[in-house]
Phi, psi and omega in degrees: 000306184292323176299319178296318180295319179297319179295320176297316180299316182294318180293321178297317178295320180295320178295316178308309182295319182301328182283347184243356183283131178258120180259017185278145169280109188247250178288199185305307183295305186294316178292321182299314179294317181291318178295324178293317180299315181299320179295313180295324177297333176274359182080018184252146171265325186247159167235155180265121174291157181274118187245141176302121182309138179089355182233161179266163186297323182264007187300325183248018178131143185305320182259010189300328185238016181261110181295164172305143181090358180235159172226140180293140177235249177294160177311120178079010181224154176221152185240153178297152180277326195271153179295165191272346187306303181292317172304322178295326174292325179292325177301315177300315179296332182292355174297338174263013179101139183299330181290344182251358188302308181298318179301310181297310183294316182291322178295315178296323180292316176304307180293318181295321179296320177297314178296325180290321177295319179299313181298320183292319179298317179296320179298328179272005173092009177282141180293161183301321184297316179292320180298318178296323178297324179294321179297316182293326173300319179289312183291334179271352184294126180303328180282330176292316182289323174306317180284333182280337185267011181211166184279085178223161191270354191298319180293323179291324178297319180298313184300306191289328177287320179294322175299316179297322182291318179297315180293323178294326176297329180268347192291335180296329183263346181209119183297337178298322178294328177298317179297317175297322177298316179295320179292322178291316177299316178302315181289324177304324178283327174296325178289315183210111184304328178298345178290003171299339179289000169306336180302333182293305178291327177300314179297325176297328183279319188260344188074204188249014183290123175305326183296325180282332184272341180301312178298322179297317179295317181294322176294323181275349183302313179306313180296319181298317179296317177295315181305310183288322180295311182298314179298321178300312177293318185277322188238001173091358179207142183297335187254008182252133179251177182293343180284348181073216182274082182287340186297338178296340178273356178259126185204141179300338179297337182272351191301305184296316177300314185290322179299316176296327177294314177301311182299329179287316197263332178302313177293337176288319183278330179247010184076153179300347176300337185288349176298337179299336183300333179292341181268355184305320180296345184263000173254152187302316183299325182286356178253002179284163187303325185297338182275344186298314180290329176296316180291321175300321182292312182301312182293322180294312180293311180292323175300317180298311184280352170297336180267001185271134187303313190280348186299329185261014186281318181204171185297321183283357170281358169289355174302335178293332179254012176305326177297345178273350184297322177297328179293316181299321176297312181299319182297316181293321179294325179296321177294313178299319180296325179292320178296320181295315181291323182289334186245359190292334180281325183251351180234097189300320182276020182307311182299325177292323176297315182293319178297318183293324178297318178295319179292322177294323178296316176295318176302318173304312180297322180293325176296316180294325183301320180284316181300325182271359173061034183293329189278000173260012179302312185298319179301316180294317183289337179295337175308318181297313180293318181297322178295318180295320178295317177300320181297315182298325184275337190237345177260143177301145183301332182265018181295152169254121190246118173269134184197171174213287183305324184260012188295317180296324178292315180292330176292324181286318189258346187227176177243022181294150173284117187251138174234131178277101184300335184276353183247011180254127176296149183304322179291346182270346184294320181300307178301323182290315180297318177300320180296317180296313178299322179299338176256012174057042179261132173290151184247127180232166173220141174239114192227146167275161182306321186289345182246002186298310184295317182293323180294313177302318179293321181291313182285319182082173180091177181263136187239141175243128179284130181261314187196160172241127180234102184064237177272348185272137175245146178250136182228147173243130177273129180287143182302000000 
């Protein structure tokens, strides 16, 4: 009976997610990952920007014809901005068709992360009921669902880091787990290079013995070789990524603000019940060896991104520390388990109290899910695809299209000549417009509301509004 109920719940959750997952190439992140996956599937590192015939790619600005999700590299070529880990998974998912790649990869990652969290809880001695409750807390988290319903790497980062931690926990007793740990760390770094800080919790688990680290190193070697080779080919150095010098965005001045931002939003996303995690070091189970690497990981990851400029901008930027959420859940469950064990003999309704606390926590999360408007993500992302379809059906094939927010999507779905209005210097607009007119090309713009005024002012001329498709508006510049 219980197994049947669980199976129905699992299938229901998978169907719920499947109905809300967006596989569209949309803004910078989603189009960037999808365009990168298509390039890698073709065996290519670079893509060619679309250039006005008779002119060079950088003539009107280095990024003037480079869509979001790309960075200019060699003359006439551009490379994806984003790391390769998630695109590599999309290639695997594309075995079911590119239209289904995001759906397949995200669903598998969501479910696998839940099963892995359950296994980790059981490995640490938590009862099945609490372990299952922890999975529900993770699956109901608005930030988790936000990451699951679109083509972004945060969910993948959570899975691979959690896999690395689980394998590290086992690696002291069996070298084969060390190999799997290294492979998981390697892929986690391919997904997000800052996941290299996984070496801190892995070191906490394995110590400094070379014998313990040899299997880990061998497991991580293939990913490390690919990481260095790809970066060398794409960006000119094994240790340079498409993000460029991101360390300029890390600064101690952001620490207090970001930490306060984390403290405000973590209880919103995981419910106030997560505050129990702070008590974990004071219960016996929380002091066992298996928790050392979890604590090391949570402090390392949260501490790192507390210095990052973007971390404190909005609630969904907590996605950078999403891989630490399973640790917080396990810590809170450990305190609940200690309460359960300490009171089960003299307080009969203890299991009921624990169950009610978990139900209230999930109810809190579901309320936040609606308040944060997470479930309209697919509808918002569909704008990009629909805008591309409208452009294909209504604009002349030889059009010159000025855009920014939709540039990655238009590059993915159409063959139009694209110009980034935000990347062209003011003094370059005159020569560019004259060059376009010289080839008798009509000029259009596809803009979101937040960029419309600035784009018209930068480009100049008289504009006529043609249509609105979702959030995108279409404009024609008069000759």
